[in-house]
C-alpha positions in Angstrom: -20.4 -32.4 16.8 -21.1 -34.3 20.0 -23.6 -37.1 19.6 -27.1 -36.1 20.4 -26.4 -32.4 19.9 -29.1 -30.7 17.8 -28.4 -27.0 17.0 -31.2 -24.7 17.9 -32.9 -23.1 14.9 -33.2 -19.6 16.1 -32.6 -17.5 19.2 -35.5 -16.2 21.3 -37.3 -13.1 20.2 -36.7 -10.2 22.5 -39.0 -7.1 22.6 -36.8 -4.1 21.8 -39.0 -1.9 24.0 -38.6 -4.3 27.0 -34.8 -4.7 26.9 -33.1 -4.1 30.2 -29.7 -4.9 28.8 -28.3 -3.4 25.5 -24.6 -3.4 25.0 -22.4 -3.1 21.9 -18.7 -3.3 22.4 -15.5 -3.5 20.3 -13.1 -5.6 22.3 -9.3 -5.6 21.6 -7.8 -9.0 20.8 -6.0 -9.5 24.1 -6.5 -11.9 27.0 -6.9 -9.0 29.4 -9.7 -7.5 27.3 -11.5 -10.9 27.4 -11.4 -10.9 31.2 -12.5 -7.3 31.5 -15.3 -7.9 29.0 -16.7 -11.0 30.7 -16.7 -9.1 34.0 -18.4 -6.0 32.5 -21.1 -7.9 30.6 -21.8 -10.4 33.4 -22.3 -7.5 35.9 -24.6 -5.8 33.5 -26.5 -9.0 32.7 -27.1 -9.7 36.4 -29.3 -6.6 36.4 -31.6 -8.2 33.8 -33.0 -10.6 36.4 -32.3 -13.5 34.1 -29.0 -15.0 35.2 -29.6 -15.8 38.9 -27.9 -19.1 39.6 -26.7 -19.4 36.0 -24.2 -16.5 36.2 -21.2 -18.9 36.3 -22.6 -20.8 33.2 -22.9 -17.5 31.4 -19.4 -16.3 32.4 -17.8 -19.5 31.2 -19.7 -19.5 27.9 -18.9 -15.8 27.3 -15.2 -16.3 28.2 -15.0 -19.3 25.8 -16.7 -17.4 23.0 -14.5 -14.3 23.4 -11.3 -16.4 23.7 -12.1 -18.4 20.6 -12.8 -15.1 18.7 -9.6 -13.5 19.9 -7.2 -16.4 19.6 -8.7 -18.5 16.8 -10.6 -16.0 14.8 -8.4 -13.0 15.1 -5.2 -15.1 15.7 -4.3 -12.7 18.6 -3.5 -9.9 16.2 -3.7 -6.9 18.5 -5.1 -4.4 16.0 -8.1 -6.6 15.3 -11.3 -6.3 17.4 -14.1 -8.6 18.4 -17.6 -7.2 18.2 -19.9 -8.1 21.1 -23.6 -7.4 21.4 -25.5 -8.4 24.4 -29.3 -8.0 24.9 -31.4 -9.0 27.8 -35.1 -8.8 28.7 -36.0 -9.2 32.4 -37.7 -12.5 33.0 -37.3 -13.7 29.4 -33.8 -14.3 28.0 -30.2 -13.1 27.6 -28.7 -13.2 24.1 -25.1 -12.6 23.1 -23.4 -12.3 19.7 -19.6 -12.5 19.3 -18.0 -11.7 15.9 -14.4 -11.8 15.0 -12.4 -10.5 11.9 -11.1 -14.0 11.0 -11.9 -16.2 8.0 -14.4 -18.2 9.8 -14.7 -22.0 10.4 -17.1 -24.9 9.8 -18.6 -25.9 13.1 -19.1 -29.5 12.0 -15.3 -29.8 11.4 -14.5 -29.1 15.1 -13.5 -32.3 16.7 -15.6 -33.7 19.6 -13.6 -33.2 22.8 -15.4 -36.2 24.5 -13.7 -38.7 22.2 -11.2 -40.8 24.1 -8.2 -39.6 22.0 -9.1 -36.0 22.8 -10.0 -36.2 26.5 -6.4 -35.6 27.6 -5.9 -32.4 25.6 -5.9 -29.0 27.4 -7.7 -27.2 24.5 -10.6 -27.8 22.1 -13.5 -27.6 24.6 -14.8 -24.1 24.1 -17.7 -24.8 21.7 -18.6 -27.9 23.7 -18.8 -25.9 26.9 -20.9 -23.2 25.3 -23.3 -25.7 24.0 -23.6 -27.5 27.4 -23.9 -24.3 29.5 -26.4 -22.3 27.4 -29.9 -22.9 25.9 -28.9 -22.4 22.3 -26.0 -21.7 20.0 -25.9 -20.9 16.3 -23.1 -19.9 14.0 -23.4 -17.2 11.4 -21.4 -15.1 9.0 -19.5 -18.2 7.7 -18.3 -19.1 11.2 -17.1 -15.6 12.1 -20.0 -15.0 14.5 -21.6 -17.1 17.1 -24.8 -16.3 19.0 -25.8 -18.0 22.2 -28.5 -17.5 24.7 -29.9 -18.3 28.1 -33.7 -18.4 28.6 -35.0 -17.6 32.1 -36.0 -20.9 33.6 -34.0 -22.7 30.8 -32.4 -26.1 30.8 -30.1 -25.6 33.8 
């Protein structure tokens, strides 16, 4: 893990009655499905009133999470799916959970892409980007699910 990164303990609590975004999707393990899903969820999330100038951060984080699930978790096997849940509460937060059908991973074992020997590589930055662009990230289900969130008025 990058130096100075402290994983958040828990995502923000959203009031189910106040949700302005509530999506549950099963996404095929393809690059095209990743692109379509990012576009669909980002458009829906913009209506929550929470993204504003952070839409690009959200789109990059969601794309990285989905791409990791499809290509690392599900190994690109087309008959596997990625489960995505997105919840937003206007003026409060946007929360996304992405779960694959793979065997999981240990987040601490993922190399730090800021190390000099890794800076030239064209891969291995997904989790780093998600951490940098969102207000929190946790791993669950033995590394098969990651949850990230953006809080209105958060760190960016």
